[in-house]
Backbone bond lengths (Angstrom), bond angles and torsions (degrees), N, CA, C in turn:
res aa  C-N    CA-C-N  psi(-1)  N-CA   C-N-CA  omega(-1)  CA-C   N-CA-C  phi
1 X - - - 1.456 - - 1.531 110.78 -
2 X 1.337 116.51 -39.52 1.462 119.58 -178.67 1.528 111.25 -67.43
3 X 1.342 117.24 -39.56 1.466 119.65 179.07 1.525 110.71 -67.18
4 X 1.316 116.68 -34.57 1.461 120.14 176.71 1.528 110.05 -65.38
5 X 1.309 116.32 -43.66 1.468 120.15 179.63 1.531 110.50 -65.07
6 X 1.333 116.40 -37.74 1.468 120.08 177.48 1.532 110.51 -62.14
7 X 1.318 117.09 -39.86 1.462 119.91 178.06 1.520 111.87 -69.43
8 X 1.333 117.82 -30.41 1.461 120.39 174.68 1.523 110.37 -63.18
9 X 1.314 116.20 -26.78 1.464 121.36 -179.71 1.523 111.45 -90.11
10 X 1.326 117.17 -49.37 1.467 121.09 -171.31 1.525 113.94 -73.06
11 X 1.326 118.41 -41.63 1.457 120.07 -174.21 1.528 112.99 -67.04
12 X 1.339 120.58 -51.48 1.471 118.84 177.31 1.528 111.83 -61.97
13 X 1.328 116.80 -34.64 1.461 119.96 178.40 1.519 110.89 -65.26
14 X 1.325 117.27 -39.21 1.458 121.92 177.40 1.528 110.41 -62.00
15 X 1.329 116.46 -45.65 1.463 120.25 179.21 1.526 111.75 -62.41
16 X 1.331 116.56 -42.59 1.471 119.75 -179.61 1.524 111.16 -69.47
17 X 1.318 118.27 -33.01 1.459 120.54 176.19 1.521 110.08 -63.03
18 X 1.326 116.80 -39.59 1.465 120.39 176.58 1.514 111.73 -64.21
19 X 1.325 116.96 -42.38 1.470 120.97 178.18 1.529 110.45 -63.71
20 X 1.325 117.09 -45.50 1.464 120.66 178.61 1.524 111.78 -61.55
21 X 1.325 115.94 -39.91 1.465 120.93 178.83 1.529 110.29 -58.51
22 X 1.326 116.38 -46.87 1.467 121.05 -179.89 1.525 110.80 -64.71
23 X 1.333 116.56 -44.87 1.464 119.64 -178.72 1.529 112.70 -65.40
24 X 1.312 117.08 -46.42 1.466 120.45 -177.16 1.521 111.04 -67.82
25 X 1.331 117.18 -50.11 1.456 119.21 -174.44 1.520 113.06 -85.06
26 X 1.327 116.92 0.29 1.453 120.58 167.18 1.523 110.76 -75.95
27 X 1.338 115.55 -20.54 1.467 120.74 -178.40 1.523 113.66 -114.35
28 X 1.325 118.23 -18.60 1.469 121.96 -174.43 1.524 109.33 -121.51
29 X 1.316 115.48 131.97 1.467 120.44 174.79 1.532 107.89 -88.51
30 X 1.330 118.34 124.66 1.463 120.41 -178.34 1.532 113.39 -57.91
31 X 1.315 118.62 -27.58 1.462 121.29 179.85 1.523 112.56 -72.46
32 X 1.335 117.59 -16.31 1.466 121.71 178.56 1.529 112.79 -89.37
33 X 1.321 117.98 -7.49 1.464 121.31 -177.52 1.520 111.24 -74.42
34 X 1.334 114.63 146.20 1.469 120.81 178.03 1.526 109.14 -130.61
35 X 1.330 115.92 151.48 1.461 122.88 177.35 1.517 107.44 -122.43
36 X 1.335 116.94 110.19 1.463 123.15 -176.85 1.529 111.35 54.10
37 X 1.325 116.41 42.46 1.456 121.69 175.98 1.510 115.56 84.01
38 X 1.320 117.70 -1.71 1.462 121.46 179.61 1.525 108.97 -113.09
39 X 1.333 117.81 140.34 1.466 119.34 177.92 1.529 111.04 -64.57
40 X 1.314 115.06 146.04 1.467 119.58 177.98 1.524 109.83 -67.50
41 X 1.304 116.42 140.37 1.460 119.99 -179.51 1.527 110.94 -100.66
42 X 1.315 115.37 35.73 1.456 121.32 177.38 1.527 109.03 -111.34
43 X 1.309 115.69 152.68 1.458 119.53 174.58 1.529 108.71 -71.60
44 X 1.315 116.34 169.52 1.466 119.77 176.39 1.522 110.50 -57.75
45 X 1.331 116.70 -45.04 1.464 120.05 179.71 1.528 111.39 -62.59
46 X 1.325 116.96 -36.08 1.457 120.29 177.19 1.514 111.72 -64.24
47 X 1.320 116.60 -42.95 1.468 120.53 178.28 1.521 110.03 -65.02
48 X 1.346 116.45 -44.18 1.465 119.93 178.55 1.525 110.78 -59.03
49 X 1.323 117.19 -45.59 1.469 121.41 -178.58 1.517 111.47 -65.31
50 X 1.320 116.45 -48.64 1.463 120.38 -179.48 1.521 110.82 -61.32
51 X 1.317 116.78 -44.67 1.467 120.48 179.74 1.526 110.92 -62.83
52 X 1.340 116.88 -41.25 1.458 119.16 179.39 1.522 110.76 -58.86
53 X 1.336 117.77 -45.77 1.457 119.88 -178.75 1.530 112.31 -69.22
54 X 1.326 117.36 -32.51 1.466 119.83 174.47 1.528 109.93 -66.17
55 X 1.337 116.78 -46.44 1.465 120.66 177.78 1.525 110.64 -60.32
56 X 1.329 116.73 -42.23 1.465 121.30 -179.70 1.530 110.15 -64.24
57 X 1.324 117.39 -42.86 1.464 120.49 178.98 1.514 112.46 -62.61
58 X 1.323 116.86 -42.54 1.470 120.57 179.31 1.527 110.24 -65.56
59 X 1.319 116.91 -43.51 1.465 120.45 179.34 1.531 110.94 -66.68
60 X 1.349 118.00 -36.53 1.466 120.43 177.21 1.527 110.69 -66.13
61 X 1.313 116.46 -39.05 1.467 119.92 177.37 1.527 109.90 -61.06
62 X 1.323 116.38 -45.05 1.459 120.88 179.53 1.523 111.57 -63.41
63 X 1.327 117.31 -46.69 1.466 121.07 179.12 1.523 111.06 -65.05
64 X 1.324 117.07 -39.38 1.459 120.82 178.71 1.514 112.21 -64.62
65 X 1.310 116.24 -40.83 1.463 120.36 177.86 1.523 110.23 -64.25
66 X 1.326 117.10 -42.17 1.462 120.85 177.39 1.522 110.83 -62.17
67 X 1.328 117.40 -43.51 1.462 121.38 179.39 1.520 110.85 -64.26
68 X 1.324 117.02 -40.90 1.457 120.38 179.17 1.536 111.06 -64.77
69 X 1.321 116.82 -42.00 1.459 120.09 -178.99 1.523 111.85 -70.58
70 X 1.334 118.17 -19.66 1.460 121.87 179.21 1.528 112.28 -85.93
71 X 1.329 118.24 -6.09 1.464 121.16 -179.10 1.527 110.48 -70.48
72 X 1.331 115.61 145.35 1.460 120.45 177.73 1.531 109.26 -76.15
73 X 1.322 117.43 159.75 1.470 119.59 176.93 1.533 112.05 -58.93
74 X 1.331 118.30 -32.82 1.466 120.55 178.44 1.522 110.46 -63.10
75 X 1.334 117.30 -44.22 1.459 120.54 -179.59 1.523 111.56 -63.88
76 X 1.322 116.61 -37.39 1.460 120.85 -177.77 1.521 111.05 -72.73
77 X 1.318 118.00 -39.34 1.466 122.07 -171.08 1.521 115.18 -96.02
78 X 1.317 119.20 -7.44 1.458 119.04 -177.05 1.532 110.92 -70.80
79 X 1.307 114.16 150.40 1.458 121.02 179.57 1.526 108.44 -92.15
80 X 1.332 118.24 126.95 1.460 120.21 -176.88 1.527 114.07 -77.84
81 X 1.323 118.16 -6.13 1.462 121.83 -176.96 1.523 111.25 -89.87
82 X 1.337 118.10 150.59 1.474 120.40 173.53 1.528 109.74 -61.19
83 X 1.319 116.50 155.85 1.468 121.77 -173.97 1.528 113.14 -55.66
84 X 1.336 118.25 -37.28 1.463 120.31 -177.00 1.526 113.31 -78.77
85 X 1.348 118.93 -10.71 1.466 121.77 -179.26 1.529 113.21 -108.11
86 X 1.321 117.34 4.58 1.465 120.63 -176.23 1.522 111.37 -74.53
87 X 1.328 116.95 136.90 1.470 119.39 174.86 1.527 110.21 -76.09
88 X 1.330 115.23 166.96 1.464 119.51 176.73 1.519 109.00 -60.32
89 X 1.315 116.07 139.35 1.463 120.50 178.19 1.521 113.18 93.05
90 X 1.329 118.18 -11.85 1.464 120.63 176.76 1.522 108.13 -77.26
91 X 1.318 118.68 133.64 1.478 119.74 -178.74 1.527 110.67 -52.95
92 X 1.327 115.66 140.79 1.456 121.37 -174.07 1.524 113.25 -89.95
93 X 1.313 118.07 10.04 1.464 119.32 177.22 1.518 110.13 -74.53
94 X 1.309 116.87 153.22 1.463 121.56 -178.20 1.517 111.23 -73.65
95 X 1.328 115.76 142.30 1.467 121.44 175.76 1.517 108.65 -81.42
96 X 1.316 115.63 146.89 1.464 120.29 178.44 1.474 110.78 -122.71
């Protein structure tokens, strides 16, 4: 279940990072970018790669937040430990 949820987050984020990459660098030349007034000392491919991973991270954060907010109260509050290993204060409902 966890790997499925991870794919719900990572795959759409990967696709959107690709779309953002095309949209942004269709209009911006990486050699024209500056960081605090200084030109970037990365190659075009370096800028493309770094930007892709930044876009992917932002999109994964957004997808992850959406997935977390879509969880039911049972999923959020259930205790992942078996009943005999639960500490005091852990909800006594059975894990599924």
